Backbone as numpy.savetxt, mean C-alpha at the origin, in Angstrom:
# Nx Ny Nz CAx CAy CAz Cx Cy Cz
-21.81 7.64 -5.20 -20.89 8.69 -4.44 -21.02 8.25 -2.75
-20.35 8.45 -1.80 -19.93 7.53 -0.44 -19.50 8.66 0.54
-19.94 8.41 0.99 -19.76 9.38 3.05 -18.31 9.95 2.62
-17.76 9.29 2.45 -15.57 9.73 2.03 -15.90 10.30 0.90
-17.04 11.07 -0.08 -17.17 11.98 -0.48 -16.50 13.43 -0.38
-15.36 14.03 -1.03 -14.35 14.94 -0.71 -13.38 14.96 0.23
-12.90 13.45 0.89 -12.21 13.51 1.75 -10.94 13.26 0.57
-9.97 13.56 1.33 -8.49 13.28 0.68 -7.69 12.29 0.81
-7.39 11.46 0.22 -6.54 10.51 -0.06 -5.32 10.43 -0.58
-3.80 9.70 -0.10 -3.12 9.75 -0.38 -2.22 8.75 -0.94
-2.16 8.08 -2.05 -2.29 6.48 -2.43 -0.20 6.49 -2.90
0.20 5.45 -2.47 1.74 5.25 -2.56 2.10 4.48 -3.51
3.36 4.95 -4.52 2.72 3.58 -5.16 1.73 3.98 -6.58
1.24 4.90 -7.28 0.41 4.94 -7.65 0.56 5.27 -9.00
1.30 5.16 -9.77 1.56 4.78 -10.87 2.12 3.47 -11.48
2.05 2.17 -10.72 1.93 0.93 -10.58 0.57 0.30 -10.99
0.63 -1.18 -11.29 -1.02 -1.76 -11.35 -1.69 -1.92 -10.23
-1.16 -2.00 -9.22 -1.88 -2.38 -8.17 -2.81 -0.77 -7.58
-1.53 0.10 -7.08 -1.51 1.71 -6.77 -2.58 2.27 -7.32
-2.54 1.94 -9.41 -3.73 2.39 -9.93 -5.00 1.79 -10.02
-5.60 1.22 -9.57 -6.67 0.06 -9.56 -7.51 0.78 -8.35
-6.34 1.08 -7.09 -6.51 1.71 -5.61 -7.47 2.81 -6.01
-6.82 3.44 -6.86 -6.83 5.57 -7.04 -8.10 5.12 -7.72
-8.43 4.25 -8.74 -9.43 4.19 -9.70 -10.88 4.37 -8.72
-10.48 2.89 -7.30 -11.81 2.75 -6.63 -12.12 3.63 -5.61
-10.98 4.75 -5.28 -11.18 5.94 -4.67 -11.80 6.93 -5.44
-11.31 7.17 -6.19 -11.59 8.11 -7.16 -13.52 7.91 -7.57
-13.69 6.73 -7.74 -14.93 6.17 -7.87 -16.54 6.11 -6.51
-15.49 6.21 -5.45 -15.97 6.32 -4.42 -16.42 8.38 -4.12
-15.74 9.46 -5.00 -15.79 10.31 -4.47 -14.38 11.16 -3.92
-13.86 10.58 -3.30 -12.68 10.96 -2.79 -11.32 11.83 -3.85
-10.96 13.06 -3.31 -9.40 13.59 -4.46 -8.43 12.48 -3.79
-7.64 12.16 -4.37 -6.58 11.29 -4.54 -5.69 11.81 -4.67
-4.52 12.00 -4.03 -2.97 12.54 -4.53 -2.20 11.12 -4.62
-1.68 11.44 -6.03 -0.95 9.93 -6.38 0.26 10.83 -6.21
1.19 9.73 -5.54 2.52 9.50 -5.02 2.92 8.44 -5.69
3.70 8.69 -6.26 4.98 8.09 -7.29 6.44 8.66 -7.29
7.32 7.66 -7.61 8.65 8.00 -8.00 8.82 8.57 -9.68
7.85 7.62 -10.04 7.44 7.87 -12.25 6.54 9.04 -12.77
7.65 10.05 -12.78 7.07 11.35 -13.18 6.41 11.71 -14.14
6.63 11.00 -15.51 5.91 10.80 -16.43 4.76 10.07 -16.69
4.94 8.98 -15.71 3.37 8.33 -15.94 2.75 9.03 -15.19
2.99 9.39 -14.07 2.36 10.15 -12.89 1.77 10.94 -13.78
2.45 11.75 -14.78 1.51 12.81 -15.19 0.28 12.29 -16.32
1.27 11.15 -16.95 -0.02 10.94 -18.38 -0.97 10.27 -17.40
-1.56 9.75 -16.24 -2.84 9.42 -15.74 -3.11 10.46 -15.07
-2.60 10.59 -14.26 -3.24 11.91 -13.89 -4.45 13.07 -14.46
-3.72 12.89 -15.98 -4.65 13.83 -16.95 -5.63 12.78 -17.33
-5.34 11.56 -17.27 -6.58 10.48 -17.62 -7.48 10.48 -17.11
-7.32 10.36 -15.81 -8.23 9.76 -14.95 -9.63 10.66 -14.55
-10.82 10.27 -14.23 -12.26 11.05 -13.84 -11.89 11.27 -12.49
-12.18 12.19 -11.94 -11.99 13.38 -10.46 -10.87 13.98 -10.23
-10.85 14.15 -9.55 -9.79 15.34 -8.71 -8.68 14.63 -8.21
-7.59 14.59 -8.83 -6.25 13.59 -8.44 -4.84 14.67 -8.76
-3.55 14.54 -8.12 -3.13 15.61 -7.88 -1.41 14.44 -7.60
-1.10 14.95 -9.29 0.34 13.92 -9.09 1.43 14.89 -8.27
2.01 13.78 -6.94 2.79 13.89 -6.49 4.38 13.00 -6.73
5.63 13.93 -7.24 6.47 12.63 -7.64 7.03 12.51 -6.47
7.57 11.31 -6.03 8.45 11.54 -4.36 9.22 10.19 -3.79
10.48 10.41 -3.44 10.83 9.59 -3.15 10.81 9.23 -1.63
9.91 8.13 -1.39 9.73 7.81 -0.16 10.69 6.94 0.56
11.80 7.40 0.36 12.79 6.03 1.20 13.15 7.49 1.45
13.18 8.56 1.36 14.08 10.04 1.88 13.28 10.80 2.81
13.76 10.93 3.81 12.38 11.40 4.82 12.46 13.07 4.71
13.46 13.94 4.11 13.04 15.08 4.22 12.60 15.43 2.57
12.52 14.39 1.47 11.58 14.74 0.90 10.53 14.19 0.64
9.78 13.13 1.39 8.67 12.84 2.18 8.12 14.25 2.51
8.83 14.86 3.71 8.33 16.19 4.75 7.59 17.10 3.78
8.78 17.47 2.90 8.44 18.55 1.63 6.92 17.94 0.44
7.16 17.11 0.23 6.10 16.80 -0.55 4.86 16.53 0.04
4.63 15.89 1.18 3.43 16.39 2.13 2.88 17.56 2.54
3.53 18.28 2.46 3.42 19.95 2.79 3.23 20.46 1.13
3.22 20.26 -0.15 2.74 20.57 -1.13 1.68 19.57 -1.21
1.01 18.59 -1.01 0.37 18.21 -1.31 -0.42 18.83 -0.68
-0.83 18.72 0.62 -1.32 19.65 1.76 -1.96 20.68 1.06
-1.15 21.43 0.67 -1.32 22.97 0.17 -2.21 23.08 -1.30
-2.12 21.93 -1.93 -2.67 21.79 -3.36 -4.24 21.65 -3.32
-4.27 20.32 -2.41 -5.70 19.74 -2.48 -6.02 19.31 -0.96
-5.62 19.68 -0.10 -5.61 19.24 1.59 -5.39 18.74 2.68
-5.26 18.48 3.77 -5.09 17.37 4.58 -5.68 15.97 4.44
-4.34 15.13 4.38 -4.72 14.02 3.92 -5.44 12.96 5.38
-7.11 12.49 4.69 -7.52 11.63 5.83 -7.42 10.23 5.76
-7.04 10.00 4.19 -6.93 8.37 3.90 -5.16 8.22 3.50
-4.22 7.64 4.10 -3.29 7.16 3.79 -3.28 5.67 3.17
-2.53 4.86 1.92 -2.31 3.73 1.29 -1.01 3.57 1.67
-0.31 2.87 1.74 1.34 2.91 2.17 0.91 1.73 0.69
0.84 1.64 -0.01 1.35 0.63 -1.09 2.10 0.01 -1.95
3.62 1.67 -1.61 4.63 1.11 -2.94 5.61 0.78 -2.49
6.08 -0.29 -3.15 7.10 -1.60 -2.53 7.99 -2.22 -3.93
9.08 -2.70 -3.24 9.86 -3.05 -4.35 10.29 -4.58 -4.03
10.33 -5.37 -5.37 10.47 -6.96 -4.68 11.86 -7.20 -4.77
12.51 -8.22 -4.18 13.40 -8.24 -4.00 13.62 -9.94 -4.23
14.11 -10.59 -5.09 13.91 -12.21 -4.50 15.31 -13.10 -4.50
15.98 -12.32 -3.75 17.35 -12.69 -3.39 17.12 -13.44 -2.46
17.77 -14.66 -1.84 17.68 -15.36 -0.57 18.63 -14.71 0.31
18.72 -15.12 1.55 19.67 -14.15 2.30 21.29 -14.10 1.85
22.36 -15.11 1.71 23.26 -15.27 1.01 23.10 -14.50 -0.22
22.28 -14.40 -0.47 22.20 -13.77 -2.20 22.12 -12.07 -2.15
21.67 -11.47 -0.79 21.19 -10.11 -0.90 22.66 -9.67 0.03
22.69 -8.63 -1.15 23.74 -7.16 -0.62 23.07 -6.40 0.31
24.45 -5.90 1.22 23.98 -4.59 2.16 22.84 -3.71 1.35
23.26 -3.27 0.50 22.70 -1.85 -0.67 21.34 -2.45 -0.78
21.04 -3.74 -1.49 20.21 -4.29 -1.65 19.26 -4.16 -0.07
19.48 -4.47 0.45 18.64 -4.84 1.57 18.56 -3.79 2.45
19.01 -2.77 2.12 18.85 -1.22 2.58 17.81 -0.57 2.02
18.16 -0.97 0.81 17.06 0.20 -0.12 15.49 -0.86 -0.46
15.61 -1.91 -0.10 14.18 -2.69 -0.07 13.35 -2.33 1.48
14.38 -2.36 2.16 13.44 -1.55 3.50 13.17 -0.03 3.23
13.87 0.36 2.77 13.62 2.11 2.95 13.03 2.19 1.87
12.43 1.03 1.16 11.04 1.26 0.38 9.99 0.97 0.82
10.38 -0.17 1.00 8.28 -1.26 1.87 8.68 -1.05 3.49
9.55 -0.71 4.19 8.61 0.18 5.70 9.24 1.50 5.95
10.36 1.84 6.01 10.73 3.22 5.57 9.63 4.36 5.22
9.62 4.15 4.49 8.27 4.94 4.06 7.17 5.64 4.68
6.71 4.04 4.48 5.46 3.90 5.22 5.60 4.84 6.72
6.39 4.69 7.35 6.82 5.33 8.19 6.56 6.88 8.43
7.67 6.96 7.54 7.43 8.31 6.90 6.38 8.82 7.11
5.54 8.64 5.88 4.51 9.23 5.59 3.34 9.08 6.93
3.36 7.95 7.80 2.25 7.72 8.94 2.48 8.90 9.55
3.78 8.91 10.20 4.40 10.42 10.77 3.41 11.58 10.35
3.48 11.79 8.76 3.62 13.09 8.64 2.17 13.28 8.30
1.16 12.02 8.24 -0.37 12.73 8.51 -1.28 12.52 9.69
-0.57 12.13 10.58 -1.20 11.62 12.19 -1.73 12.77 12.77
-0.94 13.88 12.33 -1.59 14.91 13.35 -3.00 15.64 13.05
-2.84 15.72 11.43 -4.30 16.03 10.96 -5.42 15.27 11.31
-5.20 13.68 11.57 -5.92 12.56 11.46 -6.50 12.87 13.18
-5.53 13.22 13.96 -5.84 13.21 15.01 -6.69 14.36 15.59
-6.50 15.60 15.09 -7.05 17.15 15.50 -8.50 16.55 14.44
-8.59 16.00 13.69 -9.88 16.24 12.91 -10.93 14.56 13.41
-10.34 13.48 14.81 -10.67 13.15 14.95 -11.57 11.78 14.19
-10.68 11.79 13.38 -10.94 10.41 12.43 -9.89 10.68 11.12
-9.45 9.24 11.12 -8.09 8.93 9.73 -8.57 7.33 9.08
-7.33 7.34 8.22 -7.52 5.99 7.73 -6.17 5.48 6.94
-5.70 4.85 7.61 -4.41 3.83 7.53 -4.27 2.49 6.55
-3.83 2.71 5.41 -3.71 1.42 4.98 -2.64 0.71 4.40
-2.07 0.01 4.98 -0.73 -0.47 4.54 -0.85 -2.25 3.75
0.21 -2.20 2.63 -0.12 -3.31 1.74 1.45 -3.74 2.43
0.66 -5.24 2.80 1.78 -5.89 4.15 2.12 -7.09 2.72
1.73 -8.46 3.00 1.98 -9.64 2.12 2.35 -10.90 2.59
1.77 -11.73 1.55 1.50 -13.19 2.40 3.07 -13.70 2.72
3.68 -13.10 1.86 5.35 -13.32 1.77 6.05 -13.11 3.27
5.35 -12.22 4.58 5.88 -12.65 5.76 4.98 -13.36 6.42
3.85 -14.10 6.12 3.46 -15.15 6.60 4.32 -16.79 6.01
4.61 -16.56 5.23 5.27 -17.95 4.86 6.74 -17.84 4.72
7.43 -16.44 5.00 8.69 -16.84 4.85 9.20 -16.48 3.81
8.48 -16.25 2.81 9.06 -16.01 1.57 8.64 -17.22 0.69
7.60 -17.48 0.41 7.55 -18.84 -1.10 8.70 -18.51 -1.93
8.41 -17.27 -2.77 9.37 -16.82 -3.61 10.07 -15.73 -3.44
9.46 -14.76 -2.84 9.91 -13.81 -2.34 10.89 -13.98 -1.28
12.60 -13.27 -1.56 13.31 -13.47 -0.88 13.79 -12.47 0.72
14.55 -12.25 1.10 14.98 -12.31 1.89 14.59 -10.53 2.47
15.16 -9.67 1.96 15.08 -8.65 2.48 13.29 -8.30 2.33
12.80 -8.64 1.33 11.53 -8.42 0.86 10.51 -8.78 2.04
10.42 -9.83 2.24 9.64 -10.90 3.28 10.00 -10.00 4.63
11.26 -9.86 5.22 11.01 -9.27 6.14 10.84 -7.22 6.52
11.21 -6.89 5.07 10.09 -5.73 5.17 8.82 -5.71 5.48
8.24 -6.52 4.80 6.78 -6.85 4.74 6.56 -7.19 6.17
6.92 -7.71 7.04 6.85 -8.41 8.41 7.04 -7.05 9.49
7.86 -6.52 9.33 8.10 -5.40 9.62 6.77 -4.16 9.47
6.78 -4.03 8.41 5.16 -3.27 8.04 3.92 -3.90 8.65
3.77 -4.95 8.74 2.49 -5.68 9.96 2.67 -5.33 11.37
4.30 -5.34 11.49 4.67 -5.10 13.17 3.96 -3.34 13.11
4.62 -2.92 12.31 4.23 -1.32 12.30 2.69 -0.75 12.37
2.63 -1.71 11.37 0.76 -1.67 11.61 -0.34 -1.57 12.84
0.48 -2.50 13.64 0.14 -3.00 14.93 0.27 -2.27 15.89
1.52 -1.56 15.82 2.27 -0.34 16.61 1.63 1.07 16.52
0.87 0.96 15.18 -0.38 2.44 14.91 -1.24 2.30 15.42
-2.08 1.45 15.00 -3.28 0.81 15.39 -3.48 0.95 16.89
-2.09 0.72 17.60 -2.95 0.88 19.17 -2.77 1.67 19.60
-1.29 2.75 19.12 -1.62 4.01 19.84 -2.87 5.45 19.36
-3.29 4.95 18.34 -4.41 5.55 17.46 -5.47 5.33 17.71
-6.01 4.12 18.34 -7.37 3.32 18.32 -7.82 4.77 19.44
-7.92 5.33 19.58 -8.81 6.58 20.00 -8.82 7.31 20.00
-8.20 7.49 18.38 -8.39 9.16 18.31 -8.82 9.05 16.78
-10.20 7.98 16.46 -10.80 7.86 15.47 -10.05 7.40 14.67
-9.00 6.95 15.01 -8.08 6.46 13.60 -8.15 5.03 13.34
-8.16 4.40 12.35 -7.92 2.85 12.52 -6.70 2.80 11.12
-5.81 1.38 11.86 -4.81 1.56 10.89 -4.39 -0.03 10.81
-4.63 -0.39 9.38 -5.08 -1.76 9.16 -3.93 -2.51 7.58
-3.51 -3.43 7.61 -2.72 -4.03 6.61 -3.56 -4.98 5.51
-3.12 -4.80 4.59 -3.52 -6.13 3.57 -2.52 -7.25 3.18
-2.95 -8.29 3.56 -1.64 -9.20 2.92 -2.07 -10.27 1.51
-1.67 -9.39 -0.15 -1.80 -9.96 -0.72 -0.64 -11.28 -1.17
-1.24 -12.34 -1.89 -0.38 -13.32 -2.28 -0.58 -13.17 -4.26
0.15 -13.15 -4.33 0.34 -13.12 -6.32 -0.75 -12.29 -7.05
-0.85 -11.26 -6.64 -1.31 -10.49 -7.42 -1.03 -9.93 -8.87
-1.88 -10.23 -10.04 -1.42 -9.75 -11.36 -1.11 -8.95 -11.86
-0.27 -9.03 -11.36 0.84 -7.18 -11.24 2.47 -7.58 -11.76
3.17 -6.67 -12.09 5.01 -7.25 -13.08 4.94 -8.07 -12.28
4.98 -8.15 -10.47 6.17 -8.32 -9.66 5.21 -10.31 -10.08
3.92 -10.34 -10.93 3.88 -12.14 -10.75 4.04 -12.18 -12.82
3.68 -11.52 -13.28 3.30 -11.12 -14.99 5.22 -11.22 -15.61
6.10 -10.22 -14.93 7.08 -10.36 -15.11 8.85 -11.08 -14.26
8.56 -10.76 -13.15 9.42 -11.34 -11.96 9.87 -12.49 -11.67
8.22 -13.24 -11.89 8.20 -14.79 -11.87 8.47 -15.66 -13.30
9.24 -16.75 -13.67 9.16 -17.41 -14.84 8.02 -18.47 -14.82
7.79 -18.85 -16.25 6.74 -19.12 -16.23 5.97 -21.01 -15.60
7.18 -20.91 -14.72 7.55 -22.55 -14.82 7.00 -22.02 -12.94
7.56 -21.11 -12.54 7.30 -20.35 -11.22 5.64 -20.04 -11.43
5.29 -19.86 -12.22 3.86 -19.31 -12.17 2.77 -20.30 -12.43
3.04 -21.60 -13.38 2.39 -22.49 -13.04 2.37 -23.27 -11.84
4.10 -23.69 -11.30 3.56 -24.52 -10.03 2.67 -23.52 -8.94
2.83 -22.54 -9.36 1.99 -21.43 -7.89 0.49 -21.97 -8.16
-0.03 -21.57 -9.29 -1.61 -21.96 -9.70 -1.57 -23.45 -8.85
-1.13 -24.54 -9.11 -1.22 -25.47 -8.49 -1.68 -25.57 -7.25
-0.39 -24.48 -6.32 -0.65 -24.62 -5.15 -2.04 -23.88 -4.25
-2.58 -22.65 -5.35 -3.39 -21.82 -5.21 -4.55 -22.38 -4.92
-5.28 -22.85 -4.04 -6.88 -23.44 -3.99 -8.01 -22.76 -5.29
-8.30 -21.19 -5.53 -8.90 -21.13 -6.20 -8.21 -21.24 -7.54
-7.22 -21.48 -7.82 -6.80 -21.64 -9.42 -6.09 -20.67 -9.91
-6.12 -19.55 -9.68 -5.91 -18.13 -10.33 -5.09 -17.30 -9.32
-4.94 -16.12 -10.01 -4.02 -15.55 -9.40 -4.82 -14.04 -9.09
-4.56 -13.50 -8.04 -5.26 -12.32 -8.04 -6.02 -11.25 -8.29
-6.73 -10.36 -8.73 -6.76 -9.50 -9.60 -6.71 -7.93 -8.93
-5.89 -7.42 -9.14 -6.15 -5.92 -9.13 -6.90 -5.33 -8.24
-8.13 -5.20 -8.57 -9.12 -4.43 -8.59 -10.00 -4.95 -6.99
-9.64 -6.53 -7.02 -10.09 -7.53 -6.00 -9.40 -6.96 -4.50
-8.27 -6.45 -4.54 -7.52 -5.85 -3.37 -7.85 -4.47 -3.44
-8.00 -3.62 -4.27 -8.44 -2.52 -3.93 -9.96 -2.22 -3.70
-10.52 -3.22 -3.88 -12.25 -3.14 -3.15 -11.85 -3.59 -1.56
-10.67 -4.60 -0.99 -10.57 -4.73 0.09 -9.83 -3.66 1.20
-9.35 -2.34 0.11 -8.89 -1.05 0.36 -10.31 -0.17 1.17
-10.96 -0.49 0.05 -12.29 0.53 -0.17 -13.22 0.00 1.05
-12.99 -1.20 1.72 -13.86 -1.76 2.55 -13.29 -1.01 3.90
-12.41 -1.41 4.10 -11.26 -0.93 5.51 -11.40 0.75 5.57
-11.61 1.41 4.12 -11.67 3.00 5.51 -12.74 3.40 5.04
-13.84 2.46 4.92 -15.26 2.75 4.80 -15.45 2.74 6.02
-16.88 4.08 6.73 -16.82 4.04 8.24 -17.27 3.11 9.03
-18.06 2.49 8.05 -18.23 1.02 8.92 -17.46 0.29 9.20
-16.44 0.35 8.77 -14.96 -0.39 9.00 -14.21 0.18 10.41
-14.92 1.43 11.06 -14.59 1.75 12.16 -14.12 1.06 13.51
-14.78 -0.39 13.80 -14.35 -1.44 14.73 -13.19 -1.85 14.01
-12.77 -1.83 12.92 -11.69 -3.23 13.01 -10.00 -2.21 12.66
-9.28 -2.31 13.72 -7.92 -1.85 13.29 -6.97 -2.89 13.80
-5.55 -3.12 13.33 -4.74 -3.64 13.96 -5.05 -4.98 13.38
-5.72 -4.89 11.69 -6.10 -6.06 11.50 -5.19 -6.20 10.11
-4.90 -7.72 9.45 -3.89 -7.93 8.32 -4.91 -8.70 7.66
-5.08 -7.68 6.42 -6.26 -9.68 6.06 -6.35 -9.80 5.02
-5.90 -11.25 5.07 -5.39 -12.23 3.75 -6.35 -11.76 2.46
-5.82 -11.99 1.49 -6.06 -11.88 -0.13 -5.25 -12.92 -0.57
-5.74 -14.33 -0.37 -4.29 -14.89 -1.50 -5.00 -16.25 -1.85
-6.94 -16.06 -1.61 -7.39 -17.50 -2.50 -7.50 -19.12 -1.93
-7.16 -19.50 -0.88 -6.99 -19.98 0.21 -5.52 -20.67 0.73
-4.32 -19.92 0.00 -3.33 -20.52 -0.16 -2.84 -20.35 1.32
-3.38 -19.82 1.84 -2.64 -19.81 3.60 -4.32 -19.44 4.52
-3.89 -20.01 5.64 -5.50 -19.68 6.53 -5.02 -19.57 7.95
-5.53 -18.60 8.76 -4.91 -17.96 10.00 -6.22 -17.63 10.75
């Protein structure tokens, strides 16, 4: 157990591969975890199977009214949120001319708007408590211009980094840190199912460490960023890319 024992974390996209790895890590550290996702049946199954205290929260984070109601329900059931991990996201590989207006709006609504709505929802408690952690799942795509990712996805992740900087600046004096993580090619369905074998092999040739990132490696960075000893780090985007990009 850690100094975070008993605190409440809300993880979006918790039913996915990366969200589940983050959830498991936080539970291992003694946090109570609100598992937010749109997949109701998988959420219920995972919540029942996991050790520790979890609360499954079915929510479409793209809808601000739904987010407000869901957040209130979570606070009533498990308590105010001390740690927010904006992990949920959807991928689009379509480039500029192939991106429809509906696709553009949907990708930004999930990848950017959801993080905005939830950050607004949890900020009041964090400020009154004088402590809080927000971690946003950005992406290498925003730094590369989208090596394989499409225009909407790449733009949404760049905007999420800007949101990270803005909220970090605003809340730095309140005991709150706001940081991002920028993974590249984590072993999730975005890599294993949405890229072809030829694309995967080409990418492995470009990644200096010669492999894809494991979800648990990303979860470990989240663990570090929410720890009390990371309190002097805010407004940072941590690269997790195996040497694919340096800055």
